[in-house]
N, C-alpha and C positions, 0 to 999 in steps of 0.2 A: 600433045603439046603441053597439056596441063601437068603431066607427070614429068616432062622435061623441064618446065619452068620450076616446079617444086624441087627437083633435084639440085638445080642451079642455086636456088635460094638456101637450101640445106648446106651446100658446099661453101657458099659465102659465109654462112653463120658459123660453120665450124672453123673456117680460116680465121674469122675474127676472134674466136675464143683462143685458138692457138696463139695468135699474135698478142693477145691480152695476157695469156700465161707466160709467153716469152718476155714480156715486158718485166715481169717480176725478177727474172734472171739477167736480163740485159736492160739496164736503165737508159742507156744511150743508144738510141736507134738511128743516129745520124750517120748517114753513108760516109765511109772512109775514116770514122773515128773508131778507137778501140772500144770494146764493150765496157760498161760500168755496172756495178751492183746497185740494186734499188735499196736505199737506206731503210726503207719501211719493212723489208722482208729479210733482212740479214739476221740470221740466228746465232752465227759464231762470228763474233767481232774480234778482229786482230788490229791492235794499234801498232804503228810504225812511226818512231820518233824521227822528225825531219826538220832540222833548222833552216833549211834553204829551199822550201817549197815555192815553185814558181806558180803565181796565180795570175800572172799577165799584168798585174798592177805595179809590182816592184821588181826592179832589175836585178836586185841582190838576193831576192827570195825572202820568205816569211817563215817564222817558226810555227809548226802545226804538228799534230799527230794525225797522220793519214790513217784512214779506216779501210780495212780489207775484209771481205766476206770470206771467212775461212772455210766455208763449205764448197764455195764455187770458184774461189780464187780470182775474184773481181774486186777492182778498187772502187771504193764509194766516192761519189762526187763530193760528199760532205766531208769536212775535216774538223778536228778539234783545234779551235784558235786558242793558242796559248802564249803567244808573244808578249802580252802585257806583263806577265810575271815570269816567263821562261823563255828568254831570247835564244837559248841554245838547248833545247830539249834533247836529252840523251837517255841515260839509264832510266828504266821504268821498274816499278815494284808493285805488285798486285796485292791489295788488301785480302786477308783470309777469307772474308766474305764476299769478295769480288765486286763489291759495289763501287769501289774507287781504285784509282792508281795514282801512286806517287811518281812524279816526274822530276828528275834532277837536272838543272841547268848549270853547267860548269863555268860559264862566263860571269855569273853574278852569284853562284853558290846557293841558288834558290831551290827549295823544295815545294812543288806545287801539287795539290791533290785535283784529280779529274774525276767527275761523276761519269762512271762507265754507262749508265742508262741514258742520261740526257746528252752525254758527250759535250759537256762544257766544263770549264773551271769550277770546281766545287765551291759551295758556299756554306758558312756556318749557320747556326740558328738565328744569328743576328744580321745575316745577309752579307757578312764580310767574306771576301775571297780567301780561300784556305790555302795560304802560302806563307812560308817563313824562310829566313835567310840563315845559312850556317856560317860558322867562322872560317870555313875554308873548304877545300875540295874533299869530296868523298867518293869512294868506289864501293861502299858497302852500307846499305840501309836494310833494316828489317822492320816489319810491322808485327806487333804483338797480337795474340789471338783475340784481345778485346776490340781490336779495330780502332782504337783511340790512342794508342801509345806506340811510338817508334823509337828506334835507336839508329844513330848515325856515327860511323867511325871517321874521325878527322885527324889524320897523322900529323898535319902541319900546324894545328891550333896551338897558339902560344899560351903557356902556363907559366906563371910567376914562380921562379925557383925550382923549375923542373924541366926536363926535356919536353919538347913539343908533343902534343897528342892528347885527344879527349875523345870520349864517347858522349854525344849529346843525347838527352832523352827528350823526345818530341811529344808535346801534348797536341795530337792531331785534331782535337775538337775545338781548342782555343787558339790554335795557330801559334804556338809559343814553344820556346825551349824551356822545359820544366826543370831540368837539372843538367849540370855539366860535370862529368866525372873525368878527371885527370888520369890518363893511362898512357904512358910514353909510347909513341909510334903506333897508336891504335889504328890498324888498317882494314882488317877484316872481321866481320861478325858472323857468328853461327848461332842460331836460336833453336832451343828444344822445341819439340812439337806442342807441349803444353805451355810454353812461354815462361816457365819458371827460372830458366837459366839462359843467359847469353854469354857465349865465349868470345873473348877479344884476342885476336892474334895480330902481330905487327912486326915491329923491328927488333923486338928484344930476342936474342937467339936461344934463350933457354927458359922462357917464361910464357905461360898462358894465364890470362886473367879471367876468372869465373865471376860473372855478375849475377846476383840474386835479385830478380826483377821486383819482387815483393818488398824488398828493403830500400828501394829508391824512395827518397823523400821522408824516410824515417830517421831516427837517431842511430840506426845500425848501418855501418858502411857496407854498401852492396858488393864492393870489391874484394876479391881474394886472389892474390897472386900465387899460382902454382909454379914453382921453380924446380927444374929437375934437369939432370945431365941427359936424360932420356930424350929431351926435346933438343932439336938441332934446327933452329930457324923455322918454327911452326908458323904455317901461312894459311891453312885451311882446315875446316873441321866439319863433321856431320854427326848427328845423334843416331843412336839405335832407335828402333821403332817404340820401344817402351821408355825412352829417355834415361835409361840407367847408365849408358855408356856413351862417351863421345870418342870418335876416331879422329885423332889429330895428325895431319899431314905435315911432316917435316921436309922442308925444301932442300936441306943439306948443301951439297956443293953448288947447286944451282944459285944459291943465295949467299955464297961465301962460307958455308959450313963444311962438314965433313961427310955425313952419311944421310941419304934420303931414306925416310921410313915412315911407318904408321905406328903411332903410339896410342894405346888405349888409355882412357881417363875414366876412372870410376867416379860418377857424379855424386854418389852418396858419401864417399869417403874423401873425394878430391885427390886420390892417390893414382899416379900414372904407372903404366906398365900392364902388360909386356909391350915390346916393340917388334914390329915386323920390317925387315930391310926391304927396300925396293930400289930400283935403279934410278928413278926420278919422280918427283911429285910436287905439283903446285896446285892442282885442282882434282876433284874427284866426284864420284856419284855412287850412291849406295843403292843397288838393286837387289832386293831380297837379302841373301846371305853373301852376296859378292860385292866388294868394294872396288870399283874401277878408279885407277890412279894414273894421272898423266902428268909428264914434265919432260924437261930437255936433258938428255944424258951428258955428262961431261966427258971430255976426251976427244981424240981425232978419229975420223972415219966411223962415226957412230951410225952410219946408214947401212952397214954391211948386212944387217938382218932384215932389211926391207923385202917384202914378198913381191915387189915390183921394182924394176930397175929405175935408178934416179941418178941425176948428175949432182944432187946435193951431197955434201960431205958431213953435214951436221944434221942430226936427226933427233927426234924425241922418242919417247916410249910410253905405251899404255900397259899397265899391269892389272891383272884380275887377281884380287886378294880374297881368298876363301876365309871368311871370319869364323867359320866353324873350327877349321884346323890351323888358323892363323899362319897360313902359307900362301905364297905366290903360286897360282896354279897355271898361268899363262901370261905371255908377254907378246907385244907386237910393235913394230917400228912405225912411228907416225912422223909428221913435220915437226921441226924445231920451233923455237920461239917461246914467248911467255904464255903459257897455257892458262886461260881464265874461265873457259866456258866448256860445259859438258852437259849434254842432254840425250836421253834414250828415246828413239823413235820406235815406231812399231817394227815387228819382225826382228827385235833385238838388234837394231842398228844404232850404234853409239856415235853420236856427232861430237867431235871434239874441236874447239876453236882456240886459236892462239893469235897473239899480236907480235910484231917485229920478228917474223919468221924469215927464212931465206926464200925469197921469191925467185922463181926460175921462169924464164921466157926465152927459150932457145928455139929458133925455127928449124924446121926439118931441112936437111940439105943432103942430097943424094941418098945413100943407104942409111944415113943417121936420122932416126925418127924425129928427133927434137923432144922438147919437153916443156909443159907449162904446169906450175904448181904454186900454191900459196899457203895459207895458214889454216885450211880445213882439212881434217882427216875424218873418214867414216870407218869405224870398226864394225865388222860383222862379228857380233859376240857369239854366234853359233859356230863360226869356222876359225875365228881368231885371225882373219884376214883384213887388210886395210885398203881402202880406196882413197886416193888424194885427188879430188876433182881438179881439172885443168883451168883454174881460175887463180889469179893473183890477188894479194891484199890481206889485210887484217880482217879477222872475224870479230864482230862486235855484238851479235845478236844470234841466238838459236831458239827456236819455238816449235816443238812437235805439235801438230794439230790433233785434237782429241777425235778418236774414232775414224782416223783417216791414215792412209799410208803415205802421208807427206810430212816434211819438216821444212819450215821456213828458216832461211838463214841470211843474215845480213853480212855481207863481205865486200870490202872495198867501196862502201857507200851504196851498194845496190842490194835489192831483195831478190833472192833466188829460192826457187821451190823444187825440193828434191823428192823423188819417189823412192820410198824404202824398199820397194821390191826390186829395184835396179841399182840403187845408190847412184842414179844419175839425175840430171834436171828433167823435170817432166815437160811435156810439150806446152802446157799452159803456164805462162809466167805473168807477173804483175809488175809493171814499170812504175816505180816510185820517181816522180819528178823532183829533183833536188838532191839530198844526201840523206839516205837512210842510216840510222845509228843504232837503234835497238828495236826488237820486235817482241810483242807480248800478246798472248790470247787472253782476253779479259772476261770470258764467260764460258 
């Protein structure tokens, strides 16, 4: 009897320990409710911007950053309340030191800093909220390596005696615009790794502006326009690992020009060339010595090269450019649209996101299988094959999760989690209540 009673006591104690450990992984033990992350034990924090979070108190929803446990794929019951400064949180930009995140709100053109550790709107040394207002909409912000300076491209900002467009230099310590640099049509920024140069690209069909960051605020004009016939509507750029060369993407016919291409720019001499022709290009990603370039091809029946049958007649293309030989070594057909996002997941799975693509939702009938497709393409860079997941809608955020075979994707206002070993949705998903816009791992 004593041995039996002791066994029962040990079993109860072990069960209690297991339940206690389980609470660290599932903070919500209420029967019938979805599991939640324990905010105190999250090691990999992922922010999801959400202007329409439903907290039960507001019928229209409130603006927050949802917090997701990136190791366990569980949503935290805690949120970052940001509505006082950012009524429509969308694009997010991580500081190089990962201590803060900038959040842009399109409805009031506000840029707000969030403390990634405390998960509150950041405050400066005087206790003031770290937020500032830009003179217009932006889709490109970069933070310098000093974690105190930012640059924002604002294509519609009014400039006396000049076409609209400026780059605002942001003092992220004093919450102020430190300088305004008129640059017509400034839309996209590319910063060197060391922060010495910022390239400005936009509406000018043959010009790239090179900013020297150290000259801002001095008597030396930090702007240098590089004008060349080698440029054909430049829209995107990336620097080599040593910052000696920038690779400029020319949009070409997709933006009203003639030829899409990649043009090399020597940063020391500011001389462009040579140029590598591609079929289309509005966004890219540099992986080692290969530059992946994606865009929408001009012409009719551009889906003929697709490795899977599709009802779409307009498609895009991703090209692999070998920067050693300056040649295109492989191409693959992807969805069409305006391609703006590209991230490499584990297993060399390249996730490519677009907006305003051709959405197809045709039900199966009889012997016809039907088709569902939207704006996400996944390239297996090992085989140069493409998977187009059966989901409609624009892609507004892509985030590979460190040391895991998963990629978080925001499409059509929802968060989806993909397994890079299958290029399919994994079993465990996270339901964002409201409207997901962007996704960002912050540690």
